[in-house]
C-alpha positions as CSV (number, residue, x, y, z in Angstrom):
1,M,119.0,20.1,-46.0
2,L,120.6,16.7,-47.8
3,E,117.5,15.7,-48.6
4,K,116.1,15.7,-52.0
5,A,118.3,15.9,-55.9
6,G,116.1,16.4,-58.8
7,G,112.9,14.8,-56.6
8,A,115.3,11.5,-55.2
9,L,116.3,11.1,-51.6
10,V,119.9,11.7,-51.2
11,A,121.7,9.0,-49.2
12,P,124.8,10.9,-46.9
13,T,128.3,10.2,-47.1
14,L,130.9,9.5,-44.5
15,A,131.3,13.1,-44.2
16,E,128.1,13.6,-43.6
17,I,127.7,11.1,-41.1
18,R,130.7,12.8,-39.4
19,K,129.5,15.9,-39.1
20,A,126.4,14.1,-37.6
21,R,128.3,12.8,-34.9
22,E,129.6,16.3,-34.3
23,R,126.1,17.4,-33.9
24,I,125.0,14.4,-31.5
25,H,127.9,14.4,-29.2
26,G,126.8,14.8,-25.5
27,R,123.1,14.5,-26.4
28,V,123.3,10.7,-27.2
29,L,124.9,7.8,-25.7
30,R,128.1,6.1,-27.4
31,T,126.5,2.4,-26.8
32,P,128.6,-0.4,-25.6
33,L,129.8,-3.5,-27.6
34,I,129.7,-6.3,-25.7
35,R,130.1,-10.1,-26.9
36,L,126.9,-12.5,-26.5
37,H,127.3,-15.3,-23.7
38,G,127.4,-19.0,-24.5
39,E,128.3,-19.2,-27.8
40,A,130.9,-21.9,-28.9
41,G,132.7,-21.5,-32.3
42,R,131.0,-18.4,-33.4
43,E,131.9,-14.5,-32.0
44,I,128.7,-12.6,-31.6
45,F,128.5,-9.4,-30.4
46,L,125.6,-7.0,-29.7
47,K,125.2,-3.2,-29.9
48,L,123.2,-2.1,-26.9
49,E,121.0,0.9,-28.8
50,N,118.3,-0.5,-26.5
51,L,120.3,1.5,-23.8
52,Q,119.8,4.9,-25.4
53,P,117.5,7.7,-22.8
54,T,114.4,6.4,-25.3
55,G,115.3,3.1,-25.3
56,S,116.3,3.0,-29.0
57,F,118.5,4.2,-31.8
58,K,116.1,6.8,-32.7
59,M,117.5,9.3,-30.6
60,R,120.4,9.5,-32.9
61,A,118.1,10.3,-36.1
62,A,116.1,12.7,-34.4
63,C,118.8,14.6,-32.8
64,N,120.3,15.0,-35.9
65,A,117.3,16.2,-38.0
66,M,116.6,19.0,-35.5
67,A,120.3,19.9,-35.2
68,A,120.4,20.0,-39.0
69,A,117.2,22.1,-39.4
70,E,117.1,25.7,-39.7
71,P,115.9,27.3,-36.7
72,G,112.8,28.8,-39.2
73,Q,112.1,25.5,-40.2
74,L,111.4,24.5,-36.3
75,A,109.4,27.5,-35.6
76,R,106.2,25.9,-35.5
77,G,107.2,22.9,-33.9
78,V,107.8,19.1,-35.4
79,Y,106.2,16.3,-35.7
80,T,106.7,13.0,-37.4
81,A,104.8,9.4,-38.1
82,S,106.0,7.0,-35.8
83,A,104.9,3.5,-34.2
84,G,106.6,4.7,-31.3
85,N,110.8,4.6,-31.0
86,M,110.8,7.5,-33.6
87,A,108.3,9.5,-31.7
88,Q,109.7,9.4,-28.7
89,G,113.2,10.3,-30.0
90,V,111.3,13.2,-31.6
91,A,109.3,13.8,-28.4
92,W,112.5,13.8,-25.8
93,N,114.7,16.4,-28.3
94,A,111.6,18.4,-28.9
95,R,111.5,19.2,-25.1
96,A,115.2,19.8,-24.7
97,R,115.0,22.4,-27.2
98,G,111.6,23.9,-25.8
99,L,109.4,22.9,-29.2
100,A,106.0,21.4,-29.6
101,A,106.0,17.8,-31.3
102,R,102.8,16.1,-32.7
103,I,103.6,12.1,-32.9
104,I,101.1,10.5,-35.9
105,V,101.1,6.8,-34.8
106,P,99.1,3.8,-36.2
107,D,96.1,2.9,-34.8
108,H,97.7,-0.4,-33.1
109,A,100.9,1.1,-31.9
110,P,101.4,-0.6,-28.4
111,Q,99.9,1.4,-25.1
112,N,103.5,1.5,-23.6
113,K,104.7,3.6,-26.2
114,V,101.7,5.9,-26.4
115,S,102.4,6.7,-22.8
116,A,106.1,7.4,-23.2
117,I,105.7,9.7,-25.5
118,E,102.9,11.4,-24.2
119,A,105.0,11.5,-20.8
120,L,107.4,13.3,-22.7
121,G,105.6,16.0,-23.5
122,G,104.4,14.6,-27.2
123,T,100.6,14.9,-28.2
124,V,99.6,11.5,-29.7
125,V,97.6,11.4,-33.0
126,K,96.5,7.9,-33.6
127,V,95.2,6.8,-37.5
128,P,94.5,3.7,-39.1
129,F,97.6,2.1,-40.6
130,E,96.7,3.2,-44.3
131,A,96.5,6.5,-43.5
132,W,99.8,6.5,-41.1
133,W,101.9,5.0,-43.7
134,E,100.5,6.9,-46.6
135,I,102.2,9.9,-44.7
136,L,105.3,7.7,-45.2
137,V,104.9,7.8,-48.2
138,R,104.3,11.4,-49.2
139,N,106.8,12.8,-46.8
140,G,104.6,14.4,-44.6
141,S,100.8,15.5,-44.2
142,P,98.9,18.3,-45.7
143,T,96.9,18.8,-42.7
144,E,99.7,19.1,-39.8
145,Q,101.9,22.4,-39.3
146,G,105.8,22.4,-38.1
147,Y,108.9,20.7,-39.5
148,F,108.3,16.8,-40.7
149,I,111.1,14.8,-39.5
150,H,110.5,11.4,-41.5
151,P,111.5,8.2,-39.8
152,V,113.3,7.3,-42.5
153,C,113.5,9.2,-45.8
154,Q,115.2,11.6,-44.5
155,S,118.6,12.0,-45.4
156,E,119.5,13.6,-42.2
157,V,117.8,10.7,-40.3
158,I,119.9,8.2,-42.4
159,A,123.2,9.9,-41.7
160,G,121.9,10.4,-37.7
161,N,121.7,6.6,-37.6
162,G,125.1,6.3,-39.5
163,T,126.9,7.0,-36.5
164,I,126.3,3.9,-35.3
165,G,128.5,2.4,-38.3
166,L,131.3,4.7,-37.1
167,E,131.2,3.7,-33.5
168,L,131.4,-0.3,-34.8
169,A,134.7,0.5,-36.8
170,E,136.3,1.6,-34.3
171,D,135.5,-0.9,-31.5
172,L,135.6,-4.2,-34.0
173,P,137.4,-3.2,-37.5
174,D,137.6,-7.1,-38.2
175,V,133.8,-7.9,-38.0
176,D,132.6,-9.6,-40.9
177,T,128.9,-9.4,-40.6
178,V,126.3,-6.4,-38.9
179,I,122.7,-7.7,-39.0
180,V,120.5,-4.7,-38.5
181,P,116.7,-4.7,-38.1
182,Y,114.4,-3.5,-40.9
183,G,112.0,-1.1,-40.4
184,G,112.3,1.3,-43.5
185,G,115.7,1.0,-44.0
186,A,117.4,4.3,-42.2
187,L,119.0,2.5,-40.0
188,S,120.8,-0.7,-41.8
189,S,121.7,1.9,-45.1
190,G,123.4,4.7,-42.6
191,I,125.3,1.9,-40.9
192,A,126.2,0.2,-44.4
193,I,127.3,3.5,-45.7
194,A,129.4,4.2,-42.7
195,L,130.9,0.9,-43.1
196,R,131.5,0.9,-47.0
197,E,134.7,3.2,-46.4
198,L,135.5,2.2,-43.0
199,C,135.7,-1.5,-43.3
200,P,135.1,-2.8,-46.5
201,R,135.3,-6.4,-45.8
202,A,132.0,-6.2,-43.6
203,R,128.4,-7.0,-45.1
204,V,125.0,-5.5,-43.5
205,Y,122.3,-7.6,-43.7
206,A,118.6,-6.5,-42.9
207,S,116.8,-8.4,-40.2
208,E,113.1,-8.8,-41.1
209,V,110.4,-11.3,-39.1
210,E,108.7,-13.7,-41.3
211,T,105.0,-11.7,-40.9
212,A,106.0,-8.4,-42.4
213,A,109.2,-8.9,-44.8
214,P,108.7,-7.0,-47.8
215,L,112.6,-6.3,-48.2
216,A,114.0,-10.0,-48.6
217,P,111.4,-11.0,-51.9
218,S,112.2,-7.4,-53.6
219,L,116.1,-8.0,-53.2
220,A,115.2,-11.5,-55.0
221,A,113.0,-9.9,-57.7
222,G,115.4,-6.6,-57.8
223,E,112.3,-4.3,-57.5
224,P,110.0,-3.3,-54.8
225,V,107.5,-5.9,-54.4
226,S,104.4,-6.2,-52.1
227,V,103.7,-8.5,-49.3
228,K,101.1,-9.5,-46.9
229,Y,101.2,-7.5,-43.7
230,Q,100.2,-9.3,-40.5
231,A,100.7,-7.4,-37.3
232,S,102.5,-8.7,-34.6
233,F,104.5,-8.3,-30.9
234,V,107.2,-7.5,-33.1
235,D,106.0,-4.1,-33.7
236,G,108.8,-1.9,-34.6
237,I,109.7,-3.6,-37.9
238,G,108.0,-4.9,-40.8
239,S,105.4,-3.6,-43.4
240,A,103.7,-4.7,-46.8
241,S,106.3,-3.1,-48.8
242,V,109.9,-1.7,-49.5
243,L,109.6,2.4,-48.8
244,P,109.9,3.3,-52.7
245,A,112.2,6.4,-51.9
246,M,115.0,4.0,-49.9
247,W,114.9,1.5,-52.4
248,P,117.7,2.6,-54.7
249,I,120.0,2.9,-51.4
250,V,118.9,-0.4,-49.5
251,S,119.6,-2.7,-52.7
252,R,123.0,-0.9,-53.2
253,V,124.4,-0.9,-49.8
254,L,123.0,-3.9,-48.2
255,A,124.0,-7.5,-49.1
256,G,121.0,-9.1,-48.3
257,S,117.7,-9.7,-45.7
258,R,117.7,-12.2,-42.7
259,V,114.2,-13.4,-42.7
260,V,113.3,-15.2,-38.8
261,S,110.1,-16.8,-37.6
262,L,108.4,-14.8,-34.5
263,R,109.0,-18.1,-32.4
264,E,113.1,-17.4,-33.4
265,V,112.2,-13.7,-32.0
266,E,110.7,-14.8,-29.0
267,N,113.7,-17.1,-28.5
268,A,116.1,-14.4,-29.0
269,V,114.3,-11.9,-26.3
270,R,114.3,-14.6,-23.5
271,R,118.0,-15.0,-24.4
272,L,119.1,-11.4,-23.9
273,F,116.8,-11.0,-20.8
274,L,118.1,-14.4,-19.0
275,S,121.6,-14.1,-20.1
276,H,122.6,-10.8,-20.1
277,R,119.4,-9.2,-18.3
278,L,119.0,-7.1,-21.2
279,V,115.5,-5.9,-22.3
280,A,114.9,-5.9,-26.1
281,E,111.9,-5.2,-28.0
282,G,111.0,-7.8,-30.9
283,A,112.3,-5.7,-33.6
284,G,115.5,-5.1,-31.5
285,A,116.1,-8.9,-30.9
286,S,115.4,-9.8,-34.5
287,S,119.3,-9.1,-35.6
288,L,120.4,-11.4,-32.6
289,A,117.4,-14.0,-34.0
290,A,118.7,-14.0,-37.1
291,A,122.5,-14.4,-36.2
292,L,121.7,-17.1,-34.2
293,E,119.9,-18.8,-37.2
294,Y,122.7,-17.5,-39.6
295,T,126.0,-17.0,-38.6
296,Q,128.8,-19.7,-39.4
297,P,131.5,-21.2,-37.2
298,G,134.4,-18.3,-37.3
299,E,132.4,-16.0,-38.6
300,R,132.2,-12.4,-36.2
301,V,128.8,-11.0,-36.3
302,V,127.4,-7.7,-34.8
303,C,124.0,-7.5,-33.7
304,V,122.5,-4.0,-33.8
305,I,120.1,-4.2,-30.5
306,S,118.0,-1.4,-31.9
307,G,115.6,-1.0,-29.3
308,G,114.5,-1.9,-26.1
309,N,110.7,-0.5,-25.4
310,I,108.4,-3.9,-24.8
311,D,105.3,-4.1,-22.8
312,I,106.3,-5.6,-19.9
313,A,103.2,-8.2,-19.7
314,T,104.5,-9.2,-23.1
315,L,108.0,-9.7,-22.1
316,A,107.0,-11.8,-18.9
317,R,105.0,-14.2,-21.3
318,I,107.9,-14.5,-23.3
319,V,110.6,-15.0,-20.7
320,E,108.1,-17.5,-18.8
321,G,107.6,-19.4,-22.2
322,R,104.0,-18.6,-22.8
């Protein structure tokens, strides 16, 4: 385990990210990188993690966390705290290994994600958002048994996510900017760690939605600050504060945060569907929303489309402009 040294979360190295790729090879999809249609003067590319078996990048993290664990750690099953995508990644990989999986979700989790977790054999436990967030901050729950897979603050999770950075370096080595949806920071920091050595010119930015964007003001203040959290259809990212364990890592490796509005995210979801027939959840489309808002002419940008698990009724309303 790489998780802690002197009580602090240890960021994985490039070598550990490469080791993660060896562990997950053949178990997750090496996702395609395609160019966004209809952009004149700007090069915007889409890294399609919404095409993973469970519809999000979390497959990589969950797979690597279990593959890196000692057999004895998995003897009593696994559990995680997740709004949906990590839950599905854990449930999928647990089922493949014959393990029991308990998934603690906030009580506002969308029913389509809850149903997907249950379909994968996971046992869903709903708790208030504050209690769910406390599990993330405390790195586990004293009332749960089994091996806890943190959706963010675990080195193996960050390394699994960082395998996306390895693929980007191979597919687009002259990339200028990579924009990554920011939930807790494990995805953006994993990608940034990989690219810092492989593509030093590349800058990695978080994308946040204005209703739950703690990273941007924290970076401006030079320390974690709290913001008002407002639930929305963009349920896969955002919170009231930056996870304390992640702050030293994200503040070091990320170039900044691009904050977008709910309307801009809606437009990005609609464009992906109408232009490419791609289904993206609000969180997953936030990176494209940020690229469309902030990208300069001549800039070569990759948007990580992190997930596609959106409620069908919500998608229909967005596509129809309702």
